[in-house]
PyMOL Python script that loads the backbone (N, CA, C, O; Angstrom):
from pymol import cmd

cmd.read_pdbstr("""\
ATOM      1  N   MET A   1     109.763 139.539 134.731  1.00  0.00           N
ATOM      2  CA  MET A   1     110.260 139.797 133.450  1.00  0.00           C
ATOM      3  C   MET A   1     110.866 138.445 133.003  1.00  0.00           C
ATOM      4  O   MET A   1     110.913 138.207 131.797  1.00  0.00           O
ATOM      5  N   LYS A   2     111.324 137.560 133.883  1.00  0.00           N
ATOM      6  CA  LYS A   2     112.094 136.376 133.661  1.00  0.00           C
ATOM      7  C   LYS A   2     110.750 135.433 133.184  1.00  0.00           C
ATOM      8  O   LYS A   2     110.617 134.780 132.149  1.00  0.00           O
ATOM      9  N   LYS A   3     109.634 135.637 134.529  1.00  0.00           N
ATOM     10  CA  LYS A   3     109.011 134.358 134.620  1.00  0.00           C
ATOM     11  C   LYS A   3     107.794 134.512 133.586  1.00  0.00           C
ATOM     12  O   LYS A   3     106.974 133.607 133.432  1.00  0.00           O
ATOM     13  N   LEU A   4     107.730 135.942 132.765  1.00  0.00           N
ATOM     14  CA  LEU A   4     106.939 135.880 131.569  1.00  0.00           C
ATOM     15  C   LEU A   4     107.781 135.585 130.608  1.00  0.00           C
ATOM     16  O   LEU A   4     107.104 135.145 129.678  1.00  0.00           O
ATOM     17  N   ILE A   5     109.046 135.590 130.293  1.00  0.00           N
ATOM     18  CA  ILE A   5     109.573 135.039 129.293  1.00  0.00           C
ATOM     19  C   ILE A   5     109.675 133.552 129.262  1.00  0.00           C
ATOM     20  O   ILE A   5     109.654 132.963 128.181  1.00  0.00           O
ATOM     21  N   LEU A   6     109.788 132.891 130.436  1.00  0.00           N
ATOM     22  CA  LEU A   6     109.974 131.576 130.553  1.00  0.00           C
ATOM     23  C   LEU A   6     108.262 130.504 130.552  1.00  0.00           C
ATOM     24  O   LEU A   6     108.064 129.290 130.521  1.00  0.00           O
ATOM     25  N   ASN A   7     107.389 131.623 130.598  1.00  0.00           N
ATOM     26  CA  ASN A   7     106.016 130.989 130.373  1.00  0.00           C
ATOM     27  C   ASN A   7     105.699 131.045 128.886  1.00  0.00           C
ATOM     28  O   ASN A   7     105.096 130.081 128.414  1.00  0.00           O
ATOM     29  N   ILE A   8     105.984 131.909 128.209  1.00  0.00           N
ATOM     30  CA  ILE A   8     105.689 131.858 126.781  1.00  0.00           C
ATOM     31  C   ILE A   8     106.504 131.056 126.000  1.00  0.00           C
ATOM     32  O   ILE A   8     106.192 130.708 124.861  1.00  0.00           O
ATOM     33  N   ALA A   9     107.969 130.614 126.792  1.00  0.00           N
ATOM     34  CA  ALA A   9     108.967 130.037 126.072  1.00  0.00           C
ATOM     35  C   ALA A   9     108.158 128.459 126.329  1.00  0.00           C
ATOM     36  O   ALA A   9     108.187 127.707 125.355  1.00  0.00           O
ATOM     37  N   LEU A  10     107.501 127.987 127.502  1.00  0.00           N
ATOM     38  CA  LEU A  10     106.938 126.958 128.094  1.00  0.00           C
ATOM     39  C   LEU A  10     105.275 126.611 126.665  1.00  0.00           C
ATOM     40  O   LEU A  10     104.963 125.585 126.061  1.00  0.00           O
ATOM     41  N   ALA A  11     104.776 127.731 126.667  1.00  0.00           N
ATOM     42  CA  ALA A  11     103.524 127.702 125.971  1.00  0.00           C
ATOM     43  C   ALA A  11     104.273 127.404 124.646  1.00  0.00           C
ATOM     44  O   ALA A  11     103.679 126.503 124.053  1.00  0.00           O
ATOM     45  N   LEU A  12     105.273 127.801 124.027  1.00  0.00           N
ATOM     46  CA  LEU A  12     105.422 127.527 122.745  1.00  0.00           C
ATOM     47  C   LEU A  12     105.751 126.342 122.378  1.00  0.00           C
ATOM     48  O   LEU A  12     105.530 125.782 121.304  1.00  0.00           O
ATOM     49  N   ALA A  13     106.521 125.810 123.700  1.00  0.00           N
ATOM     50  CA  ALA A  13     106.971 124.148 123.678  1.00  0.00           C
ATOM     51  C   ALA A  13     105.739 123.560 123.506  1.00  0.00           C
ATOM     52  O   ALA A  13     105.390 123.161 122.395  1.00  0.00           O
ATOM     53  N   LEU A  14     105.055 123.462 124.460  1.00  0.00           N
ATOM     54  CA  LEU A  14     103.485 122.765 124.218  1.00  0.00           C
ATOM     55  C   LEU A  14     102.803 122.844 123.179  1.00  0.00           C
ATOM     56  O   LEU A  14     102.179 121.838 122.843  1.00  0.00           O
ATOM     57  N   VAL A  15     102.704 124.259 122.225  1.00  0.00           N
ATOM     58  CA  VAL A  15     101.674 124.055 120.817  1.00  0.00           C
ATOM     59  C   VAL A  15     102.830 123.135 120.089  1.00  0.00           C
ATOM     60  O   VAL A  15     102.391 122.171 119.462  1.00  0.00           O
ATOM     61  N   VAL A  16     104.292 123.325 120.102  1.00  0.00           N
ATOM     62  CA  VAL A  16     105.240 122.791 119.217  1.00  0.00           C
ATOM     63  C   VAL A  16     104.963 121.081 119.382  1.00  0.00           C
ATOM     64  O   VAL A  16     105.222 120.351 118.425  1.00  0.00           O
ATOM     65  N   SER A  17     104.524 120.622 120.416  1.00  0.00           N
ATOM     66  CA  SER A  17     104.860 119.347 121.067  1.00  0.00           C
ATOM     67  C   SER A  17     103.591 118.785 120.372  1.00  0.00           C
ATOM     68  O   SER A  17     103.694 117.740 119.729  1.00  0.00           O
ATOM     69  N   VAL A  18     102.451 119.398 120.464  1.00  0.00           N
ATOM     70  CA  VAL A  18     100.788 119.207 120.160  1.00  0.00           C
ATOM     71  C   VAL A  18     100.719 119.146 118.481  1.00  0.00           C
ATOM     72  O   VAL A  18     100.065 118.362 117.793  1.00  0.00           O
ATOM     73  N   THR A  19     101.455 120.041 118.125  1.00  0.00           N
ATOM     74  CA  THR A  19     101.583 119.967 116.662  1.00  0.00           C
ATOM     75  C   THR A  19     102.547 118.993 115.821  1.00  0.00           C
ATOM     76  O   THR A  19     102.590 118.777 114.610  1.00  0.00           O
ATOM     77  N   SER A  20     103.241 118.525 116.800  1.00  0.00           N
ATOM     78  CA  SER A  20     103.940 117.557 116.088  1.00  0.00           C
ATOM     79  C   SER A  20     103.434 116.160 116.106  1.00  0.00           C
ATOM     80  O   SER A  20     103.645 115.386 115.173  1.00  0.00           O
ATOM     81  N   CYS A  21     102.599 115.763 117.437  1.00  0.00           N
ATOM     82  CA  CYS A  21     102.272 114.772 117.648  1.00  0.00           C
ATOM     83  C   CYS A  21     100.765 114.889 116.622  1.00  0.00           C
ATOM     84  O   CYS A  21     100.130 113.853 116.423  1.00  0.00           O
ATOM     85  N   ARG A  22     100.464 115.724 116.242  1.00  0.00           N
ATOM     86  CA  ARG A  22      99.374 115.519 115.573  1.00  0.00           C
ATOM     87  C   ARG A  22      99.832 115.269 113.816  1.00  0.00           C
ATOM     88  O   ARG A  22      99.228 114.544 113.026  1.00  0.00           O
ATOM     89  N   ASP A  23     100.849 115.957 113.577  1.00  0.00           N
ATOM     90  CA  ASP A  23     101.645 115.509 111.990  1.00  0.00           C
ATOM     91  C   ASP A  23     101.913 114.038 112.026  1.00  0.00           C
ATOM     92  O   ASP A  23     101.633 113.248 111.124  1.00  0.00           O
ATOM     93  N   THR A  24     102.460 113.769 113.118  1.00  0.00           N
ATOM     94  CA  THR A  24     103.249 112.383 113.065  1.00  0.00           C
ATOM     95  C   THR A  24     101.724 111.084 113.319  1.00  0.00           C
ATOM     96  O   THR A  24     101.737 109.872 113.108  1.00  0.00           O
ATOM     97  N   LYS A  25     100.666 111.893 113.789  1.00  0.00           N
ATOM     98  CA  LYS A  25      99.644 110.827 113.693  1.00  0.00           C
ATOM     99  C   LYS A  25      98.788 110.162 112.518  1.00  0.00           C
ATOM    100  O   LYS A  25      98.129 109.132 112.381  1.00  0.00           O
ATOM    101  N   ASP A  26      99.178 111.430 111.628  1.00  0.00           N
ATOM    102  CA  ASP A  26      98.480 111.717 110.137  1.00  0.00           C
ATOM    103  C   ASP A  26      99.685 111.381 109.513  1.00  0.00           C
ATOM    104  O   ASP A  26      99.466 111.445 108.303  1.00  0.00           O
ATOM    105  N   GLY A  27     100.838 111.056 109.716  1.00  0.00           N
ATOM    106  CA  GLY A  27     101.527 110.549 108.930  1.00  0.00           C
ATOM    107  C   GLY A  27     101.811 108.780 108.873  1.00  0.00           C
ATOM    108  O   GLY A  27     102.398 108.148 107.995  1.00  0.00           O
ATOM    109  N   ALA A  28     101.252 108.344 109.966  1.00  0.00           N
ATOM    110  CA  ALA A  28     101.339 106.944 110.389  1.00  0.00           C
ATOM    111  C   ALA A  28      99.626 106.663 110.052  1.00  0.00           C
ATOM    112  O   ALA A  28      99.340 105.516 109.707  1.00  0.00           O
ATOM    113  N   GLU A  29      98.892 107.331 110.115  1.00  0.00           N
ATOM    114  CA  GLU A  29      97.517 106.903 109.022  1.00  0.00           C
ATOM    115  C   GLU A  29      97.982 106.766 107.535  1.00  0.00           C
ATOM    116  O   GLU A  29      97.577 105.877 106.785  1.00  0.00           O
ATOM    117  N   ASN A  30      98.730 107.583 107.245  1.00  0.00           N
ATOM    118  CA  ASN A  30      99.421 107.499 105.711  1.00  0.00           C
ATOM    119  C   ASN A  30      99.847 106.227 105.415  1.00  0.00           C
ATOM    120  O   ASN A  30      99.440 105.470 104.534  1.00  0.00           O
ATOM    121  N   ALA A  31     100.719 106.064 106.247  1.00  0.00           N
ATOM    122  CA  ALA A  31     101.586 104.918 105.825  1.00  0.00           C
ATOM    123  C   ALA A  31     100.691 103.608 106.236  1.00  0.00           C
ATOM    124  O   ALA A  31     100.901 102.615 105.539  1.00  0.00           O
ATOM    125  N   SER A  32      99.684 103.478 107.317  1.00  0.00           N
ATOM    126  CA  SER A  32      98.860 102.235 107.266  1.00  0.00           C
ATOM    127  C   SER A  32      98.056 102.257 105.874  1.00  0.00           C
ATOM    128  O   SER A  32      98.062 101.256 105.157  1.00  0.00           O
ATOM    129  N   ASP A  33      97.537 103.131 105.602  1.00  0.00           N
ATOM    130  CA  ASP A  33      96.459 103.147 104.170  1.00  0.00           C
ATOM    131  C   ASP A  33      97.609 102.689 103.250  1.00  0.00           C
ATOM    132  O   ASP A  33      97.409 101.567 102.785  1.00  0.00           O
ATOM    133  N   ALA A  34      98.696 103.240 102.891  1.00  0.00           N
ATOM    134  CA  ALA A  34      99.662 102.903 101.915  1.00  0.00           C
ATOM    135  C   ALA A  34     100.131 101.299 101.799  1.00  0.00           C
ATOM    136  O   ALA A  34     100.296 100.690 100.742  1.00  0.00           O
ATOM    137  N   VAL A  35     100.316 100.731 103.255  1.00  0.00           N
ATOM    138  CA  VAL A  35     100.462  99.422 103.627  1.00  0.00           C
ATOM    139  C   VAL A  35      99.444  98.669 103.258  1.00  0.00           C
ATOM    140  O   VAL A  35      99.685  97.616 102.669  1.00  0.00           O
ATOM    141  N   GLU A  36      98.103  99.059 103.533  1.00  0.00           N
ATOM    142  CA  GLU A  36      96.739  97.918 103.428  1.00  0.00           C
ATOM    143  C   GLU A  36      96.351  98.178 101.646  1.00  0.00           C
ATOM    144  O   GLU A  36      95.542  97.413 101.120  1.00  0.00           O
ATOM    145  N   ASN A  37      96.812  98.978 101.061  1.00  0.00           N
ATOM    146  CA  ASN A  37      96.799  99.557  99.598  1.00  0.00           C
ATOM    147  C   ASN A  37      97.646  98.400  99.015  1.00  0.00           C
ATOM    148  O   ASN A  37      97.041  97.669  98.230  1.00  0.00           O
ATOM    149  N   ALA A  38      98.620  98.182  99.201  1.00  0.00           N
ATOM    150  CA  ALA A  38      99.909  97.673  98.906  1.00  0.00           C
ATOM    151  C   ALA A  38      99.264  95.794  98.761  1.00  0.00           C
ATOM    152  O   ALA A  38      99.224  94.999  97.822  1.00  0.00           O
ATOM    153  N   ALA A  39      98.877  95.729 100.129  1.00  0.00           N
ATOM    154  CA  ALA A  39      98.431  94.350 100.554  1.00  0.00           C
ATOM    155  C   ALA A  39      97.336  93.744  99.669  1.00  0.00           C
ATOM    156  O   ALA A  39      97.343  92.579  99.272  1.00  0.00           O
ATOM    157  N   GLU A  40      96.365  94.689  99.394  1.00  0.00           N
ATOM    158  CA  GLU A  40      95.315  94.560  98.405  1.00  0.00           C
ATOM    159  C   GLU A  40      95.554  94.172  97.273  1.00  0.00           C
ATOM    160  O   GLU A  40      95.092  93.121  96.829  1.00  0.00           O
ATOM    161  N   ASP A  41      96.363  95.006  96.575  1.00  0.00           N
ATOM    162  CA  ASP A  41      97.608  94.819  95.320  1.00  0.00           C
ATOM    163  C   ASP A  41      97.951  93.538  95.136  1.00  0.00           C
ATOM    164  O   ASP A  41      97.585  92.911  94.142  1.00  0.00           O
ATOM    165  N   ALA A  42      98.789  92.958  96.209  1.00  0.00           N
ATOM    166  CA  ALA A  42      99.401  92.050  96.151  1.00  0.00           C
ATOM    167  C   ALA A  42      98.152  91.013  96.444  1.00  0.00           C
ATOM    168  O   ALA A  42      98.167  90.184  95.534  1.00  0.00           O
ATOM    169  N   ALA A  43      97.397  90.822  97.091  1.00  0.00           N
ATOM    170  CA  ALA A  43      96.267  89.735  97.245  1.00  0.00           C
ATOM    171  C   ALA A  43      95.790  89.547  95.638  1.00  0.00           C
ATOM    172  O   ALA A  43      95.561  88.438  95.155  1.00  0.00           O
ATOM    173  N   ASP A  44      95.689  90.682  94.965  1.00  0.00           N
ATOM    174  CA  ASP A  44      94.768  90.478  93.901  1.00  0.00           C
ATOM    175  C   ASP A  44      95.624  90.044  92.830  1.00  0.00           C
ATOM    176  O   ASP A  44      95.136  89.398  91.902  1.00  0.00           O
ATOM    177  N   ALA A  45      97.062  90.379  92.863  1.00  0.00           N
ATOM    178  CA  ALA A  45      98.342  89.664  91.914  1.00  0.00           C
ATOM    179  C   ALA A  45      97.892  88.373  92.108  1.00  0.00           C
ATOM    180  O   ALA A  45      97.162  87.738  91.347  1.00  0.00           O
ATOM    181  N   THR A  46      98.412  87.976  93.272  1.00  0.00           N
ATOM    182  CA  THR A  46      98.288  86.361  93.778  1.00  0.00           C
ATOM    183  C   THR A  46      97.375  85.865  93.101  1.00  0.00           C
ATOM    184  O   THR A  46      97.662  85.110  92.172  1.00  0.00           O
ATOM    185  N   GLU A  47      95.882  86.213  93.446  1.00  0.00           N
ATOM    186  CA  GLU A  47      94.283  85.709  93.123  1.00  0.00           C
ATOM    187  C   GLU A  47      94.750  85.257  91.403  1.00  0.00           C
ATOM    188  O   GLU A  47      94.578  84.169  90.853  1.00  0.00           O
ATOM    189  N   GLY A  48      95.328  86.407  90.888  1.00  0.00           N
ATOM    190  CA  GLY A  48      95.103  86.141  89.312  1.00  0.00           C
ATOM    191  C   GLY A  48      96.202  85.163  88.709  1.00  0.00           C
ATOM    192  O   GLY A  48      96.121  84.622  87.607  1.00  0.00           O
ATOM    193  N   ALA A  49      97.320  85.017  89.687  1.00  0.00           N
ATOM    194  CA  ALA A  49      98.697  84.138  89.264  1.00  0.00           C
ATOM    195  C   ALA A  49      97.874  82.870  89.755  1.00  0.00           C
ATOM    196  O   ALA A  49      97.808  82.006  88.880  1.00  0.00           O
ATOM    197  N   LEU A  50      97.382  82.625  90.665  1.00  0.00           N
ATOM    198  CA  LEU A  50      96.875  81.104  91.171  1.00  0.00           C
ATOM    199  C   LEU A  50      95.639  80.849  90.056  1.00  0.00           C
ATOM    200  O   LEU A  50      95.329  79.658  90.037  1.00  0.00           O
ATOM    201  N   GLU A  51      95.108  81.410  89.422  1.00  0.00           N
ATOM    202  CA  GLU A  51      93.779  81.135  88.830  1.00  0.00           C
ATOM    203  C   GLU A  51      94.510  80.605  87.759  1.00  0.00           C
ATOM    204  O   GLU A  51      94.393  79.390  87.599  1.00  0.00           O
ATOM    205  N   LYS A  52      95.511  81.454  86.692  1.00  0.00           N
ATOM    206  CA  LYS A  52      96.431  80.974  85.662  1.00  0.00           C
ATOM    207  C   LYS A  52      97.078  79.439  86.018  1.00  0.00           C
ATOM    208  O   LYS A  52      97.107  78.458  85.274  1.00  0.00           O
ATOM    209  N   ALA A  53      97.475  79.537  87.102  1.00  0.00           N
ATOM    210  CA  ALA A  53      98.051  78.134  87.359  1.00  0.00           C
ATOM    211  C   ALA A  53      97.449  76.927  87.377  1.00  0.00           C
ATOM    212  O   ALA A  53      97.880  75.819  87.058  1.00  0.00           O
ATOM    213  N   GLY A  54      96.125  77.366  87.897  1.00  0.00           N
ATOM    214  CA  GLY A  54      94.946  76.481  87.899  1.00  0.00           C
ATOM    215  C   GLY A  54      94.282  76.027  86.633  1.00  0.00           C
ATOM    216  O   GLY A  54      93.731  74.942  86.452  1.00  0.00           O
ATOM    217  N   LYS A  55      94.394  76.867  85.914  1.00  0.00           N
ATOM    218  CA  LYS A  55      93.505  76.545  84.286  1.00  0.00           C
ATOM    219  C   LYS A  55      95.154  75.721  83.700  1.00  0.00           C
ATOM    220  O   LYS A  55      95.091  74.685  83.038  1.00  0.00           O
ATOM    221  N   ALA A  56      96.168  76.195  83.968  1.00  0.00           N
ATOM    222  CA  ALA A  56      97.384  75.457  83.031  1.00  0.00           C
ATOM    223  C   ALA A  56      97.846  73.969  83.666  1.00  0.00           C
ATOM    224  O   ALA A  56      98.536  73.158  83.049  1.00  0.00           O
ATOM    225  N   ILE A  57      97.428  73.817  84.752  1.00  0.00           N
ATOM    226  CA  ILE A  57      97.281  72.580  85.287  1.00  0.00           C
ATOM    227  C   ILE A  57      95.947  71.520  84.644  1.00  0.00           C
ATOM    228  O   ILE A  57      96.062  70.341  84.310  1.00  0.00           O
ATOM    229  N   ASP A  58      94.698  72.377  84.608  1.00  0.00           N
ATOM    230  CA  ASP A  58      93.697  71.488  83.918  1.00  0.00           C
ATOM    231  C   ASP A  58      94.172  71.147  82.751  1.00  0.00           C
ATOM    232  O   ASP A  58      94.182  69.969  82.395  1.00  0.00           O
ATOM    233  N   ASN A  59      94.810  72.518  81.704  1.00  0.00           N
ATOM    234  CA  ASN A  59      94.916  71.950  80.356  1.00  0.00           C
ATOM    235  C   ASN A  59      95.865  70.939  80.453  1.00  0.00           C
ATOM    236  O   ASN A  59      95.415  69.994  79.805  1.00  0.00           O
ATOM    237  N   ALA A  60      97.060  70.618  80.976  1.00  0.00           N
ATOM    238  CA  ALA A  60      97.862  69.756  81.257  1.00  0.00           C
ATOM    239  C   ALA A  60      97.677  68.311  81.238  1.00  0.00           C
ATOM    240  O   ALA A  60      98.200  67.447  80.534  1.00  0.00           O
ATOM    241  N   VAL A  61      96.555  68.227  82.453  1.00  0.00           N
ATOM    242  CA  VAL A  61      95.659  66.857  82.247  1.00  0.00           C
ATOM    243  C   VAL A  61      95.179  66.497  81.800  1.00  0.00           C
ATOM    244  O   VAL A  61      94.984  65.282  81.815  1.00  0.00           O
ATOM    245  N   GLU A  62      94.420  67.645  80.776  1.00  0.00           N
ATOM    246  CA  GLU A  62      93.589  67.262  79.733  1.00  0.00           C
ATOM    247  C   GLU A  62      94.171  66.622  78.546  1.00  0.00           C
ATOM    248  O   GLU A  62      93.614  65.796  77.822  1.00  0.00           O
ATOM    249  N   GLU A  63      95.608  67.201  78.407  1.00  0.00           N
ATOM    250  CA  GLU A  63      96.452  66.984  77.096  1.00  0.00           C
ATOM    251  C   GLU A  63      96.975  65.611  77.496  1.00  0.00           C
ATOM    252  O   GLU A  63      96.732  64.836  76.571  1.00  0.00           O
ATOM    253  N   THR A  64      97.627  64.967  78.553  1.00  0.00           N
ATOM    254  CA  THR A  64      97.789  64.069  79.234  1.00  0.00           C
ATOM    255  C   THR A  64      96.992  62.666  79.152  1.00  0.00           C
ATOM    256  O   THR A  64      97.234  61.528  78.749  1.00  0.00           O
ATOM    257  N   LYS A  65      96.113  63.228  79.638  1.00  0.00           N
ATOM    258  CA  LYS A  65      94.721  62.145  79.085  1.00  0.00           C
ATOM    259  C   LYS A  65      94.669  62.002  77.779  1.00  0.00           C
ATOM    260  O   LYS A  65      94.929  60.863  77.394  1.00  0.00           O
ATOM    261  N   GLU A  66      94.392  62.865  76.880  1.00  0.00           N
ATOM    262  CA  GLU A  66      94.601  62.843  75.372  1.00  0.00           C
ATOM    263  C   GLU A  66      95.709  62.011  74.908  1.00  0.00           C
ATOM    264  O   GLU A  66      95.555  60.986  74.244  1.00  0.00           O
ATOM    265  N   ALA A  67      96.940  62.535  75.318  1.00  0.00           N
ATOM    266  CA  ALA A  67      98.089  61.747  74.615  1.00  0.00           C
ATOM    267  C   ALA A  67      98.068  60.233  75.340  1.00  0.00           C
ATOM    268  O   ALA A  67      98.454  59.311  74.620  1.00  0.00           O
ATOM    269  N   ALA A  68      97.591  59.857  76.892  1.00  0.00           N
ATOM    270  CA  ALA A  68      97.408  58.601  76.726  1.00  0.00           C
ATOM    271  C   ALA A  68      96.503  57.575  76.102  1.00  0.00           C
ATOM    272  O   ALA A  68      96.628  56.350  76.070  1.00  0.00           O
ATOM    273  N   GLU A  69      95.489  58.414  75.573  1.00  0.00           N
ATOM    274  CA  GLU A  69      94.458  57.677  74.870  1.00  0.00           C
ATOM    275  C   GLU A  69      95.004  57.377  73.317  1.00  0.00           C
ATOM    276  O   GLU A  69      94.815  56.282  72.787  1.00  0.00           O
ATOM    277  N   ALA A  70      95.704  58.476  72.647  1.00  0.00           N
ATOM    278  CA  ALA A  70      96.438  58.256  71.315  1.00  0.00           C
ATOM    279  C   ALA A  70      97.659  57.223  71.572  1.00  0.00           C
ATOM    280  O   ALA A  70      98.115  56.680  70.565  1.00  0.00           O
ATOM    281  N   THR A  71      98.166  56.938  72.686  1.00  0.00           N
ATOM    282  CA  THR A  71      99.082  56.003  73.048  1.00  0.00           C
ATOM    283  C   THR A  71      98.451  54.713  73.096  1.00  0.00           C
ATOM    284  O   THR A  71      99.149  53.761  72.747  1.00  0.00           O
ATOM    285  N   GLU A  72      97.047  54.450  73.528  1.00  0.00           N
ATOM    286  CA  GLU A  72      96.508  53.222  73.657  1.00  0.00           C
ATOM    287  C   GLU A  72      96.013  52.666  72.367  1.00  0.00           C
ATOM    288  O   GLU A  72      95.959  51.469  72.084  1.00  0.00           O
ATOM    289  N   GLU A  73      95.650  53.692  71.598  1.00  0.00           N
ATOM    290  CA  GLU A  73      95.092  53.165  70.475  1.00  0.00           C
ATOM    291  C   GLU A  73      96.260  52.653  69.389  1.00  0.00           C
ATOM    292  O   GLU A  73      96.231  51.672  68.647  1.00  0.00           O
ATOM    293  N   ALA A  74      97.202  53.575  69.546  1.00  0.00           N
ATOM    294  CA  ALA A  74      98.474  53.009  68.543  1.00  0.00           C
ATOM    295  C   ALA A  74      98.960  51.594  68.923  1.00  0.00           C
ATOM    296  O   ALA A  74      99.354  50.788  68.079  1.00  0.00           O
ATOM    297  N   ALA A  75      98.907  51.347  70.232  1.00  0.00           N
ATOM    298  CA  ALA A  75      99.729  49.869  70.675  1.00  0.00           C
ATOM    299  C   ALA A  75      98.406  49.224  70.163  1.00  0.00           C
ATOM    300  O   ALA A  75      98.605  48.143  69.610  1.00  0.00           O
ATOM    301  N   GLU A  76      96.860  49.697  70.222  1.00  0.00           N
ATOM    302  CA  GLU A  76      96.139  48.412  69.700  1.00  0.00           C
ATOM    303  C   GLU A  76      96.107  48.359  68.246  1.00  0.00           C
ATOM    304  O   GLU A  76      95.540  47.439  67.657  1.00  0.00           O
ATOM    305  N   GLU A  77      96.766  49.429  67.576  1.00  0.00           N
ATOM    306  CA  GLU A  77      96.856  49.400  65.844  1.00  0.00           C
ATOM    307  C   GLU A  77      98.036  48.443  65.758  1.00  0.00           C
ATOM    308  O   GLU A  77      97.889  47.463  65.027  1.00  0.00           O
ATOM    309  N   VAL A  78      99.234  48.602  66.434  1.00  0.00           N
ATOM    310  CA  VAL A  78     100.239  47.839  66.383  1.00  0.00           C
ATOM    311  C   VAL A  78      99.978  46.245  66.733  1.00  0.00           C
ATOM    312  O   VAL A  78     100.427  45.311  66.069  1.00  0.00           O
ATOM    313  N   SER A  79      99.408  46.165  67.552  1.00  0.00           N
ATOM    314  CA  SER A  79      98.594  44.669  68.074  1.00  0.00           C
ATOM    315  C   SER A  79      97.761  43.977  66.985  1.00  0.00           C
ATOM    316  O   SER A  79      97.959  42.799  66.686  1.00  0.00           O
ATOM    317  N   ASN A  80      96.964  44.624  66.488  1.00  0.00           N
ATOM    318  CA  ASN A  80      96.433  44.346  65.409  1.00  0.00           C
ATOM    319  C   ASN A  80      96.920  44.095  64.034  1.00  0.00           C
ATOM    320  O   ASN A  80      96.392  43.475  63.111  1.00  0.00           O
ATOM    321  N   ASP A  81      97.927  44.653  64.103  1.00  0.00           N
ATOM    322  CA  ASP A  81      98.413  44.500  62.625  1.00  0.00           C
ATOM    323  C   ASP A  81      99.812  43.155  62.619  1.00  0.00           C
ATOM    324  O   ASP A  81     100.407  42.752  61.621  1.00  0.00           O
ATOM    325  N   ASP A  82      99.993  42.766  63.875  1.00  0.00           N
ATOM    326  CA  ASP A  82     100.743  41.778  63.886  1.00  0.00           C
ATOM    327  C   ASP A  82      99.871  40.776  64.153  1.00  0.00           C
ATOM    328  O   ASP A  82     100.482  39.913  64.782  1.00  0.00           O
ATOM    329  N   ASN A  83      98.707  40.460  63.977  1.00  0.00           N
ATOM    330  CA  ASN A  83      98.012  39.657  63.879  1.00  0.00           C
ATOM    331  C   ASN A  83      97.613  39.094  62.641  1.00  0.00           C
ATOM    332  O   ASN A  83      96.803  38.166  62.618  1.00  0.00           O
TER     333      ASN A  83
END
""", "prot")
cmd.dss("prot")
cmd.show_as("cartoon", "prot")
cmd.util.cbc("prot")
cmd.orient("prot")
């Protein structure tokens, strides 16, 4: 009788441990998917920010060139007025 009870207890312990490992594996896969999705979202956000920064730099360069040309023209006008 003792052996029967011990065998049943052992069988239940094995069933619980196998079930527990399967649940852990599923949880690990879910966590892995969540991390992957978060990384993709971060990459998309970063890409958008870099594109906006690049456009802002391009606009600043153009405006600086225009300001330099306007300054040059103003200096020529002042130079011509003095003559």
